C-alpha positions in Angstrom: 0.0 0.0 0.0 1.3 3.4 -1.0 2.4 5.7 1.9 0.7 8.7 0.0 -2.4 10.1 1.6 -2.7 12.9 -1.0 -1.7 11.5 -4.3 -2.4 14.5 -6.6 -4.7 12.6 -8.9 -7.5 15.2 -8.4 -10.0 12.3 -7.9 -11.8 12.3 -4.4 -11.0 9.4 -2.2 -11.0 8.5 1.5 -7.3 8.0 2.0 -7.3 10.5 4.9 -8.7 7.7 7.0 -5.4 5.9 6.5 -3.4 8.7 8.1 -1.6 7.2 11.1 -1.5 8.7 14.6 0.7 11.8 14.9 4.2 11.8 16.4 4.0 12.0 20.2 5.0 15.6 20.3 2.2 16.6 17.9 -0.7 14.9 19.7 -3.7 17.2 20.6 -6.6 16.3 22.8 -9.3 18.8 22.1 -12.9 17.7 22.4 -15.6 16.8 22.3 -15.0 15.9 18.6 -16.9 17.8 15.9 -18.3 16.1 12.9 -16.9 17.2 9.5 -18.7 20.0 7.7 -22.0 19.1 6.2 -22.6 18.6 2.5 -24.4 21.9 2.4 -21.2 23.6 3.8 -19.0 21.9 1.2 -21.3 23.1 -1.6 -20.3 26.7 -0.7 -16.9 26.3 -2.4 -17.0 28.7 -5.4 -17.3 27.2 -8.8 -14.0 28.8 -9.9 -12.2 27.4 -7.0 -13.6 23.9 -7.6 -12.5 24.1 -11.3 -9.0 25.1 -10.3 -8.8 22.2 -7.8 -9.9 19.7 -10.4 -7.5 21.0 -13.0 -4.5 21.3 -10.7 -1.4 19.4 -11.9 1.1 18.9 -9.0 4.7 17.8 -9.5 5.9 14.6 -7.7 7.9 16.8 -5.2 4.8 18.7 -4.3 2.9 15.5 -3.6 5.7 14.2 -1.4 6.0 17.4 0.7 2.3 17.7 1.1 2.3 14.2 2.6 5.2 15.1 4.8 3.2 17.9 6.3 0.2 15.6 6.7 2.2 13.0 8.6 4.1 15.4 10.7 1.1 17.7 11.4 3.2 20.7 10.4 2.2 23.8 8.3 3.3 23.8 4.7 5.1 27.0 3.6 4.6 27.3 -0.2 6.8 29.8 -2.1 7.0 30.5 -5.9 6.3 33.1 -8.5 2.7 34.4 -9.0 0.7 31.9 -11.1 2.5 28.8 -10.0 -0.6 27.4 -8.1 0.4 28.2 -4.5 -3.2 29.0 -3.4 -4.8 26.4 -5.7 -2.9 23.6 -3.9 -5.1 24.1 -0.8 -8.3 23.7 -2.8 -6.8 20.6 -4.6 -6.0 19.0 -1.2 -9.4 19.7 0.3 -11.3 18.4 -2.7 -9.2 15.2 -3.1 -9.3 14.3 0.6 -13.0 15.3 1.1 -12.2 17.8 3.8 -14.9 20.4 3.1 -14.5 24.0 2.1 -11.1 25.7 2.5 -10.9 28.2 5.3 -9.3 31.2 3.7 -7.4 33.9 5.5 -5.9 36.6 3.2 -3.1 38.5 4.9 -2.4 42.2 4.7 0.1 44.5 6.4 -2.5 45.2 9.1 -3.4 41.5 9.8 -3.0 40.4 13.4 -3.2 37.0 15.1 -6.5 38.0 16.6 -8.0 38.7 13.2 -7.5 35.1 12.3 -8.7 33.6 15.6 -11.9 35.6 16.2 -13.7 38.9 15.7 -15.5 40.6 18.5 -17.5 43.8 18.2 -17.8 45.4 21.7 -19.1 48.7 20.5 -22.2 47.2 18.8 -22.8 45.1 21.9 -22.6 48.1 24.2 -25.0 50.1 22.0 -27.5 47.3 22.0 -28.0 47.1 25.8 -31.4 48.2 27.1 -31.4 50.9 29.9 -30.6 49.2 33.2 -29.2 46.0 31.7 -25.9 44.7 33.0 -23.3 44.7 30.2 -21.2 42.2 32.1 -23.7 39.3 32.2 -22.3 37.6 29.0 -25.5 35.9 28.0 -25.6 37.5 24.6 -21.9 37.7 23.8 -22.4 35.1 21.1 -24.2 37.7 19.0 -21.1 39.9 18.7 -18.3 37.3 18.5 -17.4 35.0 15.6 -14.5 32.6 15.1 -12.2 33.5 12.2 -10.6 31.1 9.7 -7.6 30.2 11.9 -9.9 30.0 15.0 -12.3 27.7 13.1 -9.5 25.5 11.8 -8.3 24.9 15.4 -11.7 23.6 16.7 -11.6 19.9 17.7 -12.7 18.5 14.3 -12.7 14.7 13.9 -10.8 15.2 10.6 -8.5 18.1 9.8 -9.8 21.2 8.1 -7.7 22.9 5.3 -6.6 26.4 6.1 -5.1 28.7 3.5 -3.1 31.6 4.9 -2.5 33.6 1.8 0.5 35.9 1.1 2.0 35.6 4.6 5.0 37.7 3.5 2.8 40.8 3.4 2.2 40.5 7.2 3.6 42.6 10.0 6.9 41.4 11.3 5.4 39.8 14.5 2.7 37.6 12.9 4.9 34.6 11.9 6.1 34.3 15.5 2.6 34.7 16.8 1.4 32.0 14.5 4.3 29.8 15.6 3.0 29.8 19.2 -0.5 28.8 18.2 0.7 26.1 15.9 2.9 24.6 18.6 0.2 24.6 21.3 -2.7 23.8 19.0 -5.0 26.0 21.1 -5.9 29.5 22.0 -8.0 31.5 24.5 -10.7 34.0 23.9 -10.3 36.6 26.7 -13.8 37.9 26.4 -15.1 34.4 27.2 -12.5 33.7 29.8 -13.7 36.7 31.8 -17.2 35.4 32.1 -16.3 31.7 32.4 -17.2 31.5 36.0 -20.8 32.5 35.4 -21.1 31.3 31.8 -18.7 28.4 31.3 -20.2 27.4 28.0 -20.9 29.8 25.1 -22.3 29.0 21.7 -20.4 31.0 19.0 -20.7 31.0 15.2 -17.8 29.8 13.0 -16.1 31.3 9.9 -17.6 29.5 6.9 -21.1 28.5 7.8 -24.2 29.1 9.9 -23.0 26.3 12.3 -22.4 27.2 15.9 -20.0 25.5 18.3 -19.8 25.4 22.1 -16.6 26.9 23.6 -16.0 25.9 27.2 -14.1 28.2 29.6 -13.0 30.4 26.7 -10.5 27.8 25.5 -10.4 26.3 22.0 -8.1 23.3 21.5 -7.7 21.3 18.3 -8.0 17.5 18.0 -6.9 16.9 14.4 -4.2 19.5 13.5 -5.4 21.4 10.5 -3.7 21.2 7.1 -2.2 24.6 6.9 -1.1 26.0 3.6 0.8 29.3 3.9 1.8 31.0 0.7 4.5 33.5 0.1 5.9 35.4 -2.8 9.3 35.6 -1.1 9.0 39.4 -0.5 10.6 38.9 2.9 12.5 36.4 5.1 10.9 34.6 8.0 12.5 33.8 11.4 14.6 30.7 11.6 12.5 29.3 14.4 9.4 29.7 12.2 11.0 28.0 9.2 12.2 25.1 11.3 8.7 24.2 12.3 7.3 24.3 8.7 7.6 22.0 5.8 8.9 24.2 3.0 7.9 23.8 -0.7 9.0 25.9 -3.6 6.8 25.6 -6.7 8.8 25.9 -9.9 7.4 27.5 -13.1 5.8 24.7 -15.2 7.7 23.6 -18.3 6.4 23.1 -21.8 5.0 19.6 -21.1 3.3 20.6 -17.9 1.9 23.7 -19.5 0.2 21.5 -22.2 -1.3 19.4 -19.4 -2.5 22.5 -17.5 -4.1 24.0 -20.6 -5.8 20.7 -21.5 -7.1 20.3 -17.9 -8.6 23.8 -18.0 -9.6 24.2 -21.7 -9.7 20.7 -23.2 -9.0 20.6 -26.9 -7.9 24.2 -27.1 -4.5 23.0 -25.9 -3.7 21.7 -29.4 -4.8 25.0 -31.1 -2.7 27.0 -28.6 0.6 25.3 -29.2 2.1 28.4 -30.8 1.0 30.5 -27.9 2.6 28.1 -25.4 5.9 28.5 -27.3 5.5 32.3 -27.3 4.6 32.3 -23.6 7.8 30.4 -22.8 10.0 32.7 -24.9 8.6 35.8 -23.2 8.7 34.2 -19.7 12.5 33.6 -20.2 12.8 37.5 -20.2 10.6 38.3 -17.2 7.9 37.1 -14.8 4.7 35.8 -16.3 1.9 33.8 -14.7 0.3 30.6 -16.1 -3.2 32.1 -15.9 -2.0 34.7 -18.5 -1.4 31.8 -20.9 -4.9 30.4 -20.2 -6.4 33.8 -20.7 -4.6 34.3 -24.0 -5.6 30.8 -25.4 -9.2 31.3 -24.4 -9.5 34.8 -25.7 -7.7 34.1 -29.0 -9.9 31.1 -29.6 -13.0 33.4 -29.3 -11.3 35.9 -31.6 -10.6 33.2 -34.2 -14.3 32.3 -34.1 -15.2 35.9 -34.7 -12.7 36.2 -37.5 -14.1 33.1 -39.3 -17.5 34.8 -39.2 -16.0 37.9 -40.8 -16.6 40.2 -37.8 -13.1 40.6 -36.6 -9.5 40.7 -37.8 -7.0 39.6 -35.2 -3.2 39.4 -35.1 -2.5 36.5 -32.7 1.0 37.5 -31.8 0.1 41.1 -31.1 -2.9 40.3 -29.0 -1.0 37.5 -27.1 1.9 39.9 -26.3 -0.6 42.4 -24.9 -1.9 39.7 -22.6 1.6 38.4 -21.7 2.4 41.6 -19.9 5.2 41.3 -17.4 4.5 41.2 -13.7 7.4 43.4 -12.8 8.9 46.6 -14.3 12.4 45.0 -14.6 11.5 42.9 -17.7 9.7 45.8 -19.3 12.6 48.1 -18.8 15.0 45.5 -20.2 12.8 45.0 -23.3 12.6 48.8 -23.8 16.3 49.2 -23.6 16.8 46.3 -26.0 14.4 48.0 -28.5 16.5 51.2 -28.2 19.7 49.3 -28.9 18.3 47.6 -31.9 17.1 50.9 -33.3 
């Protein structure tokens, strides 16, 4: 029997049930266990995300390192140029292993650990109190508190949830170390619930991705099955050594000609054959600067539509000119080099 839990085939299966017990230092005992998300919750995955998950074409190294993260219960730090499928990997894993909708936390320079764990709106709660009511009772706090994507992922699920922490390199300098503490402990406290725990030990709070509510006891949330955490980075900054040591690192390379054909065929079917010249042109321009694979997909789809219009006599199109407009570089460096080259040639 193969050791692979995630095999990258894109076909759903139940191999997650074969995942062995974690190493002793990665055992978590949260409870009571929560059942996996319902079918209704899973249906909320966007059509575009589902299509990308189905069409995803992982390299063997990607499959191996995903499984390493699964076995070790460690976060997977995924780096690579834009368009290499860093975020799509999370959706591909969730779909193949049947783990429900992906919990998505997009990072900005203002993101804090608390944003990922839970959101609490004390001002709205204070404004809603009737005259004479005691704002310290805590019996309605659940109306103003909701678990975030990270907080939801760390609930005591029977099977791990997939959490996508997108573009972590955009974060404040402290966030990676803050995440490290939570990932090591596998739990967190909600101070607003801890303060009222003596009078209200159990509070029912809503979660990130559905109308489901969960019971939090004494303000503490502790995981049972450590989540499958996919953290993406465009390598715009370095991370602390202690953080990197506790992650499984994966660098996604830009797909070559053969893999590009497979990707185009998975997304656009027979258009892969008619777009062979565009694939060659894409590779030639990519050698001069940063391009993303979705630019190639956009070009092949659009030019196919343009060809249909041309055949009907309603449009004249120059494939190379239109393709080059779509294959615009993702950084100024390549454009500057191309401009200087054109001056030299003239």
